[in-house]
C-alpha positions in Angstrom: 20.6 -19.4 12.9 17.7 -17.2 11.8 16.2 -14.7 14.3 12.9 -15.6 16.0 10.5 -13.0 17.2 10.0 -12.2 20.9 6.3 -13.2 20.6 5.5 -12.5 24.3 6.5 -8.8 24.0 4.5 -8.6 20.7 1.3 -10.1 22.0 1.4 -8.3 25.4 1.4 -5.0 23.6 -2.2 -5.6 22.5 -5.3 -5.4 24.7 -6.1 -9.1 24.8 -7.4 -11.1 27.8 -4.5 -12.9 29.6 -5.8 -16.4 28.9 -6.4 -15.6 25.2 -3.0 -14.0 25.0 -1.3 -17.1 26.5 -2.9 -19.4 23.9 -1.9 -17.1 21.1 1.7 -17.0 22.4 1.8 -20.8 22.4 0.7 -20.8 18.7 3.3 -18.1 17.8 6.1 -19.9 19.7 5.5 -23.0 17.5 4.5 -21.4 14.2 5.3 -17.7 13.8 8.5 -18.3 11.8 7.1 -21.0 9.5 6.8 -20.3 5.8 3.1 -20.6 4.9 2.8 -22.1 1.5 0.4 -24.7 0.1 2.6 -25.4 -3.0 6.0 -26.1 -1.5 7.8 -27.5 1.5 10.5 -25.4 3.1 12.6 -25.5 6.2 13.3 -21.7 6.0 12.0 -19.3 8.5 10.5 -15.9 7.9 12.5 -12.8 8.4 12.1 -11.1 11.8 10.3 -8.2 10.1 7.8 -10.5 8.5 7.3 -12.5 11.7 6.5 -9.2 13.5 4.1 -8.1 10.7 2.3 -11.5 10.8 2.0 -11.5 14.6 0.9 -7.9 14.9 -1.7 -8.3 12.1 -3.2 -11.3 13.8 -3.2 -9.6 17.3 -4.8 -6.5 15.8 -7.5 -8.6 14.0 -8.5 -10.2 17.3 -8.5 -6.8 19.0 -10.8 -5.5 16.3 -13.2 -8.5 16.8 -13.3 -7.8 20.5 -14.0 -4.1 20.0 -17.0 -5.0 17.9 -18.6 -7.5 20.2 -16.9 -10.8 19.2 -15.3 -11.9 22.5 -13.6 -15.1 21.4 -12.4 -17.2 24.3 -9.4 -18.7 22.4 -7.9 -18.4 19.0 -9.4 -21.8 18.2 -12.8 -20.2 18.4 -12.2 -18.4 15.1 -15.1 -19.0 12.7 -16.2 -18.1 9.2 -18.5 -15.3 10.5 -15.5 -13.6 12.1 -13.5 -13.6 8.9 -16.5 -12.2 7.0 -16.9 -9.4 9.6 -13.2 -8.5 9.4 -13.3 -8.2 5.6 -16.4 -6.0 5.8 -14.7 -3.8 8.4 -11.5 -3.4 6.4 -13.3 -2.7 3.2 -15.4 -0.1 5.0 -12.3 1.6 6.2 -11.1 2.0 2.6 -8.2 -0.4 2.9 -6.7 -1.5 -0.4 -7.3 -5.0 -1.9 -3.6 -5.8 -1.6 -3.5 -4.9 2.1 -6.6 -6.9 2.9 -5.3 -9.9 0.9 -2.1 -9.7 3.0 -4.2 -9.8 6.2 -6.1 -12.8 4.9 -2.9 -14.6 4.2 -1.9 -14.2 7.9 -5.3 -15.4 9.0 -5.0 -18.4 6.5 -1.7 -19.3 8.2 -3.4 -19.2 11.6 -6.3 -21.3 10.4 -3.8 -24.0 9.3 -2.1 -23.8 12.8 -5.4 -24.5 14.5 -6.5 -27.3 12.2 -9.1 -25.3 10.2 -7.4 -25.4 6.8 -10.3 -24.2 4.7 -11.6 -21.5 7.0 -10.2 -18.5 5.2 -10.8 -17.8 1.6 -9.5 -15.1 -0.7 -10.8 -11.6 -0.8 -13.0 -12.5 -3.9 -14.8 -15.1 -1.7 -16.2 -12.2 0.5 -16.7 -9.2 -1.9 -17.0 -8.4 -5.5 -13.6 -7.0 -6.0 -14.4 -5.1 -9.2 -17.6 -3.5 -7.9 -15.8 -2.6 -4.6 -12.8 -1.1 -6.4 -10.4 -3.7 -4.9 -9.0 -5.1 -8.1 -5.2 -5.5 -7.6 -3.4 -4.2 -10.7 0.2 -3.7 -11.5 -0.6 -1.0 -13.9 -2.0 2.2 -12.3 -5.6 2.9 -13.5 -5.9 6.1 -11.4 -3.6 8.9 -10.3 -2.9 8.4 -6.6 -0.9 11.6 -6.1 -2.3 14.1 -3.7 -2.5 16.8 -6.4 -4.8 14.6 -8.5 -7.3 14.6 -5.5 -7.2 18.3 -5.1 -5.0 18.2 -1.9 -2.2 20.7 -1.4 0.5 18.4 -0.1 2.7 21.1 1.5 -0.3 22.7 3.3 -1.7 19.4 4.5 1.7 18.3 5.9 2.1 21.6 7.7 -1.4 21.0 9.2 -0.2 17.5 10.3 2.9 19.0 11.8 0.8 20.9 14.3 -0.4 17.5 15.6 2.9 15.6 15.2 6.1 17.0 13.8 7.6 13.6 13.5 4.9 12.3 11.3 5.1 15.5 9.2 8.9 15.2 8.6 8.5 11.6 7.5 5.9 12.7 5.0 8.3 15.3 3.8 11.0 12.7 3.3 8.5 10.6 1.3 7.6 13.5 -0.9 11.1 14.8 -1.4 12.9 11.5 -2.1 10.2 9.0 -3.1 10.6 6.9 0.0 8.3 4.2 1.1 6.6 4.6 4.4 8.9 2.1 6.2 12.0 3.7 4.6 11.0 7.1 6.0 10.6 5.6 9.5 14.0 3.9 9.5 16.0 6.5 7.6 18.9 7.8 9.7 19.5 11.3 8.1 23.1 11.7 9.4 24.1 8.3 8.2 22.2 8.4 4.9 23.4 11.9 3.8 27.2 11.5 4.2 27.5 12.3 0.5 25.9 15.8 0.1 24.9 14.9 -3.5 22.9 11.7 -2.8 20.8 10.2 -0.1 21.7 6.5 0.6 18.5 4.6 1.3 19.5 1.3 2.9 17.1 0.7 5.8 13.5 -0.6 5.5 13.9 -1.2 1.7 11.9 -3.8 -0.1 13.9 -7.0 -0.6 16.9 -5.3 1.0 17.6 -3.4 -2.3 19.6 -0.3 -1.4 19.6 2.7 -3.7 21.0 6.3 -3.9 18.6 9.2 -4.5 19.7 12.7 -5.6 19.5 15.2 -2.8 19.3 18.2 -5.3 18.0 21.3 -3.5 16.3 19.4 -0.7 19.0 19.5 1.9 16.7 21.6 4.2 14.3 18.7 4.6 17.2 16.4 5.7 18.4 19.1 8.2 14.9 19.3 9.6 14.8 15.5 9.9 18.2 15.5 11.6 16.9 17.9 14.3 14.1 15.4 15.1 16.3 12.3 15.3 16.5 10.4 18.6 19.8 9.6 20.2 19.3 5.9 20.4 18.7 4.9 16.7 19.4 8.1 14.8 16.0 7.8 13.1 13.0 10.1 13.4 10.9 7.5 15.3 10.7 8.9 18.8 12.8 7.0 21.4 9.9 6.2 23.6 8.1 4.1 20.9 8.8 0.8 19.3 8.6 0.6 15.5 5.2 -1.2 15.8 3.9 1.4 18.2 5.1 4.2 16.0 3.4 2.6 12.9 0.1 2.5 14.7 0.5 6.2 15.8 1.5 7.3 12.4 -1.6 5.9 10.8 -3.7 7.3 13.6 -2.4 10.8 12.9 -3.0 10.4 9.1 -6.6 9.2 9.8 -7.2 12.1 12.1 -6.3 14.5 9.3 -8.3 12.7 6.6 -5.3 11.1 4.9 -7.1 7.8 4.0 -8.8 6.4 0.9 -12.1 6.7 2.8 -11.3 10.3 3.8 -9.7 12.5 1.3 -9.1 9.6 -1.1 -5.4 9.7 -0.5 -2.7 7.8 1.4 0.8 8.8 2.3 2.0 6.4 -0.5 0.6 8.9 -2.9 3.6 11.2 -2.1 5.9 8.6 -3.6 3.7 8.3 -6.7 3.9 12.1 -7.2 7.7 12.0 -6.8 8.1 9.3 -9.5 5.6 11.0 -11.8 7.5 14.2 -11.6 10.8 12.4 -12.3 9.3 10.8 -15.4 8.0 14.2 -16.7 11.4 15.8 -16.1 13.3 13.1 -18.0 10.7 12.4 -20.8 9.5 16.0 -21.3 5.8 15.0 -21.1 3.5 14.2 -18.2 3.3 10.6 -17.0 0.6 8.5 -18.7 -1.6 8.5 -15.6 -2.0 12.2 -16.0 -4.2 11.6 -19.1 -2.3 13.9 -21.4 -2.4 13.4 -25.1 1.3 14.2 -25.4 3.7 11.3 -26.2 7.5 11.3 -25.8 9.9 9.7 -28.3 10.8 6.1 -27.5 14.3 6.8 -26.4 13.3 9.4 -23.8 10.4 7.3 -22.6 12.7 4.3 -22.0 15.3 6.4 -20.2 12.6 8.0 -18.0 11.2 4.5 -17.1 14.7 3.4 -16.3 15.3 6.3 -13.9 11.9 5.9 -12.3 12.6 2.2 -11.6 16.0 3.0 -10.2 14.7 5.8 -8.0 11.9 3.6 -6.7 14.2 0.8 -5.8 12.7 -1.9 -8.1 14.5 -4.2 -10.4 12.2 -4.5 -13.5 11.2 -1.6 -15.8 7.5 -2.7 -15.8 7.3 -1.9 -12.1 7.2 1.7 -13.0 3.7 1.1 -14.4 2.3 0.9 -10.9 3.1 4.6 -10.4 2.9 5.9 -14.0 0.3 3.7 -15.7 0.8 3.1 -19.5 -0.3 5.1 -22.5 -2.2 1.9 -23.7 -4.1 1.7 -20.4 -5.0 5.4 -20.5 -6.1 5.1 -24.2 -8.3 2.2 -23.2 -9.9 4.1 -20.4 -10.7 7.0 -22.7 -12.3 4.6 -25.2 -14.3 2.9 -22.4 -15.6 6.3 -21.1 -18.8 6.1 -23.2 -22.2 7.1 -21.9 -25.3 4.9 -21.7 -26.8 7.2 -24.3 -24.0 6.5 -26.8 -24.3 2.8 -26.2 -28.1 2.9 -26.9 -27.5 4.9 -30.1 -24.9 2.4 -31.2 -27.2 -0.5 -30.5 -29.9 1.1 -32.5 -27.6 1.5 -35.4 -26.5 -2.1 -35.1 -30.0 -3.4 -34.8 -29.4 -4.6 -31.3 -26.2 -6.5 -32.0 -24.0 -5.8 -28.9 -20.8 -7.1 -30.6 -21.2 -4.8 -33.5 -22.2 -1.9 -31.3 -19.2 -2.4 -29.0 -16.9 -2.5 -32.1 -18.4 0.7 -33.5 -17.7 2.4 -30.2 -14.2 1.0 -29.9 -14.9 -0.8 -26.6 -15.3 -4.3 -25.3 -18.7 -6.0 -24.8 -17.9 -5.9 -21.0 -17.4 -2.1 -21.2 -20.7 -1.8 -23.1 -22.5 -3.8 -20.4 -20.9 -1.6 -17.7 -22.0 1.6 -19.4 -25.6 0.3 -19.6 -25.6 -0.9 -15.9 -24.4 2.5 -14.7 -27.2 4.4 -16.4 
């Protein structure tokens, strides 16, 4: 039998009025484990981890509404204006398009539970994703490493350590071994480093896909992490906090130190990007495509570098590496599209106003031509 979340403990952890919390608990008791899909019917339940993410995200959304003056009496009071406000709030905080879409998916499930099937739209129904920089792409169009944003990762992590050494050591684990945030939370150093040559990453992985990562000369970071482990779980999450409480604290500390897209333009996930970009360069002999270099590796070395990046990242398909590295084709296209409004006007003049001919002469699309003109 699949595990079902203790919804009472989850809801009670948030600052919601008792009557409101009781109604939410009733909804979660009935629906929190349901698969939410409009294209198939399934008797399966969600994993306990996904149930917790769904319940926590919904509770937090209601808390955010109350903090900004929307004192809903019951979950059934949710209206279109509340969804619009939440999206505006999340966009203003610099949250990614993917993260906001996930939250909208949870709200869409809740809307179905309360009989308001068409209440919640997609992100594109509320904002212009392209103008807001929220287009979800599986090929990196920008370098998300801290270095690319002028941030010294080592210095920033040491600064964070003065506020919270546990957050800092988890950032070090992400930077040293390319771990996801959740993996750095749940890693048990003593268990994962039994082989001195490799780090066994088994907890908190995406899709339960375990992997081994070379330790190389980074044993000191594992020793530091081991000193901060708690005696109950063996992880670096303090014993007096649940995983959910720790996640909230972790992101609070990062925000305090400017580690957000709206702050310094970076997130902790950028440390994983940097690790994988460095691995690619070490194997291929040239910088990752996202670095914008004109150097190109030979095909064999490129394919081997991509294979190792995917393996180190814990993915199954080679194309997944593009989310961290970009592609040479994407970078070439960006360079072609980086034309000025003045260049467009000159091309239009030479083409007697024909936009198709002007775009072709510049080596860009008509859409890129219009963008260049609109940004003038």
